[in-house]
N, CA, C and O of each residue as an XYZ file, in Angstrom:
460
protein
N       0.723     -1.217      0.130
C       0.054     -0.229      0.013
C       0.902      1.400      0.226
O       0.501      2.469     -0.235
N       1.864      1.229      0.863
C       2.763      2.607      1.011
C       3.509      2.580     -0.324
O       3.794      3.695     -0.760
N       3.831      1.669     -0.960
C       4.434      1.749     -2.338
C       3.726      2.387     -3.275
O       4.116      3.352     -3.932
N       2.634      1.828     -3.343
C       1.372      2.405     -4.315
C       1.319      3.807     -4.107
O       1.463      4.554     -5.075
N       1.141      4.237     -3.020
C       0.934      5.669     -2.532
C       2.189      6.494     -2.931
O       1.948      7.578     -3.463
N       3.178      6.234     -2.799
C       4.641      6.714     -3.054
C       4.650      6.887     -4.583
O       4.825      8.003     -5.071
N       4.457      5.752     -5.372
C       4.654      5.496     -6.829
C       3.586      6.607     -7.259
O       3.872      7.302     -8.234
N       2.345      6.824     -6.580
C       1.392      7.861     -7.359
C       1.753      9.185     -7.187
O       1.548      9.988     -8.097
N       2.397      9.609     -5.867
C       2.623     10.888     -5.485
C       3.982     11.194     -6.677
O       3.995     12.226     -7.348
N       4.849     10.343     -6.766
C       6.115     10.561     -7.792
C       5.617     10.533     -9.213
O       6.195     11.251    -10.030
N       4.688      9.842     -9.564
C       4.178      9.918    -11.025
C       3.385     11.301    -11.177
O       3.619     11.973    -12.182
N       2.554     11.716    -10.329
C       1.828     12.862    -10.154
C       2.838     14.010    -10.218
O       2.505     14.979    -10.900
N       3.782     14.032     -9.729
C       4.780     15.212     -9.595
C       5.631     15.226    -11.036
O       6.040     16.247    -11.589
N       5.789     13.951    -11.481
C       6.668     13.943    -12.650
C       5.809     14.414    -13.969
O       6.370     15.030    -14.876
N       4.650     14.141    -14.011
C       3.663     14.481    -14.901
C       3.511     16.018    -14.894
O       3.405     16.687    -15.922
N       3.511     16.569    -13.498
C       3.135     17.965    -13.213
C       4.448     18.811    -13.744
O       4.340     19.958    -14.178
N       5.589     18.167    -13.663
C       6.865     18.975    -13.927
C       7.034     19.089    -15.541
O       7.232     20.148    -16.137
N       6.919     17.813    -16.137
C       6.619     17.522    -17.512
C       5.625     18.564    -18.407
O       5.885     19.052    -19.507
N       4.526     18.731    -17.670
C       3.366     19.287    -18.565
C       3.390     20.753    -18.143
O       2.439     21.411    -18.564
N       4.335     21.430    -17.356
C       4.253     22.678    -17.059
C       5.269     23.449    -17.742
O       6.430     23.359    -17.344
N       4.953     24.263    -18.809
C       5.924     25.112    -19.654
C       6.577     25.903    -18.829
O       5.981     26.520    -17.947
N       8.053     25.996    -19.034
C       8.763     27.146    -18.316
C       8.294     28.221    -18.737
O       7.773     28.914    -17.863
N       8.283     28.720    -20.018
C       7.948     30.143    -20.344
C       7.373     30.104    -21.930
O       8.000     29.635    -22.880
N       6.233     30.617    -21.979
C       5.689     30.591    -23.471
C       6.448     31.996    -24.127
O       6.846     32.991    -23.521
N       6.490     31.711    -25.496
C       6.964     32.766    -26.240
C       6.430     34.103    -26.185
O       7.139     35.105    -26.282
N       5.083     34.121    -26.017
C       4.222     35.374    -25.815
C       4.701     35.933    -24.586
O       5.118     37.091    -24.550
N       4.668     35.131    -23.494
C       4.964     35.587    -22.031
C       6.360     36.343    -22.161
O       6.501     37.499    -21.762
N       7.410     35.579    -22.768
C       8.639     36.028    -22.717
C       8.904     37.528    -23.608
O       9.728     38.382    -23.280
N       8.102     37.591    -24.651
C       8.156     38.856    -25.337
C       7.381     39.850    -24.381
O       7.831     40.981    -24.200
N       6.544     39.547    -23.943
C       5.619     40.544    -22.958
C       6.591     41.068    -22.055
O       6.878     42.262    -21.970
N       7.105     40.115    -21.361
C       8.234     40.569    -20.194
C       9.233     41.370    -20.709
O       9.602     42.382    -20.113
N       9.761     40.971    -21.883
C      10.910     41.813    -22.398
C      10.091     43.246    -22.768
O      10.639     44.257    -22.331
N       9.145     43.393    -23.341
C       8.630     44.809    -23.741
C       8.353     45.558    -22.454
O       8.580     46.761    -22.320
N       7.810     44.714    -21.448
C       7.643     45.756    -20.358
C       8.686     46.210    -19.461
O       8.610     47.185    -18.713
N       9.867     45.262    -19.625
C      10.899     45.791    -18.819
C      12.300     46.091    -19.528
O      13.294     46.375    -18.859
N      12.317     46.013    -20.870
C      13.697     45.944    -21.356
C      13.746     46.958    -22.792
O      14.784     47.375    -23.307
N      12.549     47.187    -23.205
C      12.530     47.840    -24.614
C      13.013     49.267    -24.286
O      13.774     49.840    -25.065
N      12.521     49.945    -22.969
C      12.870     51.299    -22.965
C      14.340     51.575    -23.083
O      14.726     52.665    -23.504
N      15.104     50.707    -22.756
C      16.527     51.049    -23.033
C      17.195     50.145    -23.976
O      18.186     50.578    -24.565
N      16.753     48.843    -24.221
C      17.174     48.090    -25.449
C      16.703     48.285    -26.624
O      17.454     48.091    -27.580
N      15.300     48.730    -26.849
C      14.490     48.801    -27.942
C      13.892     47.228    -28.215
O      14.292     46.127    -27.837
N      12.953     47.578    -28.900
C      12.229     46.179    -29.446
C      13.301     45.306    -30.168
O      13.477     44.124    -29.868
N      14.039     45.983    -31.178
C      14.943     45.314    -31.893
C      16.518     45.150    -31.511
O      17.460     44.986    -32.286
N      16.528     45.242    -30.087
C      17.723     44.919    -29.393
C      18.890     45.982    -29.968
O      20.062     45.676    -29.750
N      18.687     46.849    -30.477
C      19.707     47.871    -31.075
C      20.045     48.854    -30.101
O      21.118     49.447    -30.217
N      19.222     49.124    -29.093
C      19.765     50.338    -27.874
C      19.657     51.608    -28.438
O      20.216     52.525    -27.836
N      18.903     51.916    -29.727
C      18.700     52.936    -30.146
C      17.456     53.975    -29.637
O      16.933     54.826    -30.355
N      17.139     53.717    -28.326
C      16.204     54.312    -27.705
C      16.598     55.818    -27.121
O      17.766     56.153    -27.315
N      15.886     56.596    -26.545
C      16.347     57.793    -25.877
C      17.455     57.378    -24.836
O      18.647     57.681    -24.794
N      16.618     56.518    -23.936
C      17.663     55.990    -22.573
C      18.796     55.389    -23.285
O      19.920     55.741    -22.928
N      18.672     54.496    -24.280
C      19.740     53.609    -24.738
C      20.811     54.344    -25.195
O      21.976     54.121    -24.868
N      20.408     55.309    -26.023
C      21.486     56.531    -26.495
C      22.260     57.255    -25.415
O      23.475     57.451    -25.393
N      21.281     57.648    -24.450
C      22.117     58.202    -23.290
C      22.968     57.452    -22.474
O      23.989     57.993    -22.048
N      22.650     56.020    -22.122
C      23.484     55.227    -21.448
C      24.368     54.492    -22.157
O      24.934     53.521    -21.655
N      24.599     54.946    -23.580
C      25.453     54.133    -24.489
C      25.343     52.544    -24.753
O      26.349     51.904    -25.061
N      24.043     51.921    -24.615
C      23.915     50.687    -24.682
C      24.242     49.895    -26.131
O      23.884     50.182    -27.273
N      24.864     49.052    -25.752
C      25.544     48.304    -26.983
C      24.277     47.827    -28.159
O      23.147     47.557    -27.751
N      24.535     47.782    -29.242
C      23.791     47.006    -30.158
C      23.576     45.568    -29.898
O      24.582     45.012    -30.338
N      22.812     44.727    -29.429
C      22.966     43.590    -28.952
C      22.732     42.969    -30.349
O      22.917     41.761    -30.197
N      22.405     43.226    -31.670
C      22.364     42.307    -32.779
C      23.652     42.556    -33.512
O      23.711     42.110    -34.658
N      24.784     43.253    -32.992
C      25.909     43.319    -33.532
C      26.855     42.039    -33.273
O      26.948     41.457    -32.193
N      27.531     41.712    -34.445
C      28.207     40.335    -34.305
C      29.271     40.526    -33.338
O      29.432     39.660    -32.478
N      30.071     41.623    -33.373
C      31.173     41.536    -32.138
C      30.724     41.437    -30.913
O      31.417     40.909    -30.044
N      29.299     42.009    -30.616
C      28.779     42.247    -29.286
C      28.168     40.705    -29.111
O      28.345     40.207    -27.999
N      27.571     40.025    -29.954
C      26.941     38.735    -29.802
C      28.144     37.749    -29.634
O      27.967     36.775    -28.902
N      29.287     37.910    -30.215
C      30.430     36.996    -29.957
C      30.704     36.992    -28.560
O      31.220     35.978    -28.089
N      30.440     37.970    -27.810
C      30.866     37.870    -26.411
C      29.770     37.681    -25.307
O      29.937     37.998    -24.130
N      28.398     37.016    -25.932
C      27.499     36.754    -25.079
C      27.893     35.385    -24.293
O      28.474     34.422    -24.793
N      27.448     35.515    -22.959
C      27.689     34.391    -21.885
C      26.483     34.482    -21.122
O      26.082     35.393    -20.398
N      25.903     33.222    -21.454
C      24.298     32.954    -20.716
C      24.509     33.297    -19.281
O      23.810     34.153    -18.738
N      25.610     32.548    -18.545
C      25.570     32.649    -17.094
C      25.744     34.200    -16.735
O      25.033     34.698    -15.862
N      26.567     34.850    -17.327
C      27.171     36.250    -17.111
C      25.711     37.109    -17.458
O      25.343     37.918    -16.605
N      25.038     36.971    -18.466
C      23.813     37.796    -18.654
C      22.865     37.483    -17.708
O      22.285     38.416    -17.154
N      22.574     36.254    -17.394
C      21.611     35.970    -16.189
C      22.000     36.705    -15.047
O      21.100     37.226    -14.388
N      23.350     36.865    -14.636
C      23.676     37.434    -13.394
C      23.269     38.904    -13.506
O      22.594     39.474    -12.649
N      23.809     39.582    -14.826
C      23.473     40.874    -14.941
C      22.108     41.180    -14.992
O      21.804     42.295    -14.570
N      21.224     40.466    -15.403
C      19.679     40.826    -15.189
C      19.318     40.708    -14.009
O      18.527     41.534    -13.554
N      19.810     39.640    -13.199
C      19.400     39.398    -11.706
C      19.920     40.448    -10.862
O      19.196     40.987    -10.026
N      21.010     40.740    -11.010
C      21.730     41.795    -10.004
C      21.898     43.048    -10.389
O      22.066     43.901     -9.517
N      21.886     43.419    -11.781
C      21.983     44.652    -12.346
C      23.561     45.068    -12.661
O      24.514     44.448    -12.187
N      23.659     46.012    -13.379
C      25.248     46.136    -13.843
C      25.603     47.588    -13.471
O      24.952     48.562    -13.849
N      26.773     47.642    -12.640
C      27.299     48.801    -12.141
C      28.656     49.100    -12.722
O      29.362     48.131    -12.998
N      29.093     50.263    -12.933
C      30.475     50.582    -13.070
C      31.313     50.179    -12.159
O      31.002     50.472    -11.004
N      32.328     49.569    -12.325
C      33.380     49.142    -11.163
C      34.108     50.113    -10.383
O      34.461     50.034     -9.206
N      34.291     51.112    -11.283
C      34.956     52.407    -10.600
C      34.260     53.289     -9.886
O      34.576     53.613     -8.742
N      33.146     53.791    -10.583
C      32.260     54.537     -9.953
C      31.091     54.064     -9.142
O      30.611     54.808     -8.286
N      30.618     52.892     -9.361
C      29.662     52.242     -8.771
C      28.118     52.973     -9.465
O      27.002     52.788     -8.979
N      28.366     53.670    -10.482
C      27.199     54.258    -11.155
C      26.360     53.170    -11.807
O      26.990     52.388    -12.520
N      25.004     52.975    -11.684
C      24.218     52.025    -12.248
C      24.134     52.128    -13.685
O      23.756     53.157    -14.246
N      24.479     51.084    -14.285
C      24.354     50.940    -15.857
C      22.823     50.363    -16.240
O      22.098     50.721    -17.169
N      22.596     49.419    -15.281
C      21.141     48.752    -15.636
C      20.895     48.096    -14.270
O      21.733     47.476    -13.615
N      19.716     48.310    -13.969
C      19.013     48.134    -12.601
C      18.901     46.517    -12.490
O      19.174     45.795    -13.449
N      18.545     46.099    -11.445
C      18.556     44.776    -11.195
C      17.150     44.385    -11.195
O      16.299     45.148    -10.738
N      16.771     42.926    -11.813
C      15.366     42.528    -11.894
C      15.238     41.215    -11.178
O      14.395     40.369    -11.479
N      16.009     41.107    -10.335
C      16.008     40.026     -9.282
C      14.941     39.689     -8.287
O      14.523     38.623     -7.836
N      14.579     41.184     -8.055
C      13.436     41.000     -7.040
C      12.018     41.166     -7.819
O      11.000     41.038     -7.138
N      11.913     41.395     -8.968
C      10.733     41.624     -9.693
C      10.410     40.586    -10.613
O       9.279     40.385    -11.056
N      11.685     39.772    -10.956
C      11.227     38.523    -12.169
C      12.070     37.322    -11.328
O      13.079     37.399    -10.628
N      11.179     36.135    -11.721
C      11.727     34.991    -11.073
C      13.007     34.426    -11.915
O      13.253     34.774    -13.070
N      13.710     33.586    -11.229
C      14.798     33.139    -12.210
C      14.308     32.498    -13.467
O      14.977     32.674    -14.485
N      13.378     31.880    -13.513
C      12.898     31.188    -14.854
C      12.331     32.056    -15.798
O      12.069     31.578    -16.902
N      12.047     33.453    -15.543
C      11.783     34.531    -16.291
C      12.803     35.104    -16.777
O      12.839     35.414    -17.968
N      13.821     35.345    -15.927
C      15.203     35.916    -16.179
C      15.960     35.092    -17.212
O      16.610     35.605    -18.123
N      15.835     33.781    -17.013
C      16.567     32.772    -17.877
C      15.966     32.812    -19.577
O      16.597     32.703    -20.629
N      14.587     33.001    -19.341
C      13.796     32.791    -20.385
C      14.112     34.336    -21.516
O      14.193     34.309    -22.744
N      14.226     35.456    -20.690
C      14.724     36.866    -21.088
C      15.951     36.617    -21.852
O      16.051     36.800    -23.065
N      16.890     36.183    -21.067
C      18.408     35.951    -21.733
C      18.104     35.347    -22.989
O      18.144     36.013    -24.023
N      17.757     33.956    -22.978
C      17.474     32.914    -24.103
C      16.787     34.204    -25.163
O      17.362     34.512    -26.207
N      15.940     34.645    -24.869
C      15.187     35.530    -26.132
C      16.189     36.553    -26.599
O      16.282     36.786    -27.805
N      16.942     37.178    -25.722
C      17.923     38.068    -26.324
C      19.033     37.052    -27.031
O      19.251     37.398    -28.192
N      19.583     36.198    -26.728
C      20.524     35.392    -27.386
C      19.759     34.870    -28.645
O      20.453     34.770    -29.657
N      18.558     34.552    -28.741
C      18.156     34.294    -29.906
C      17.738     35.111    -30.970
O      17.251     34.767    -32.047
N      18.035     36.458    -30.454
C      17.800     37.553    -31.356
C      16.396     38.241    -31.139
O      15.990     39.082    -31.942
N      15.735     37.896    -30.134
C      14.454     38.430    -29.901
C      13.425     37.831    -30.998
O      12.625     38.473    -31.679
N      13.674     36.303    -30.994
C      12.693     35.900    -32.092
C      11.870     34.750    -31.329
O      10.956     34.159    -31.904
């Protein structure tokens, strides 16, 4: 009896895990639009007023894309980016606002070229 109950619990947990989508494309795009486009632009080029003021790099440029590092990008979105010398904030932290899964999905969205 105990084995059957344990098997049922494990099976239910596995089914729930497999059937739960981590992030739908529409959700990721909406999250990006709400939180990132003001600076990075919908096209990732950083040619917004804020992007130009903060000198945000064009995330579609080959030289910038060649330096993409997923774990570093996740850390940057989670903790924000500050100038090491002055402590001036270049990008605010989103770790308190977004879940780890949402941040990972955003980073993957940027790596994919916002597609």
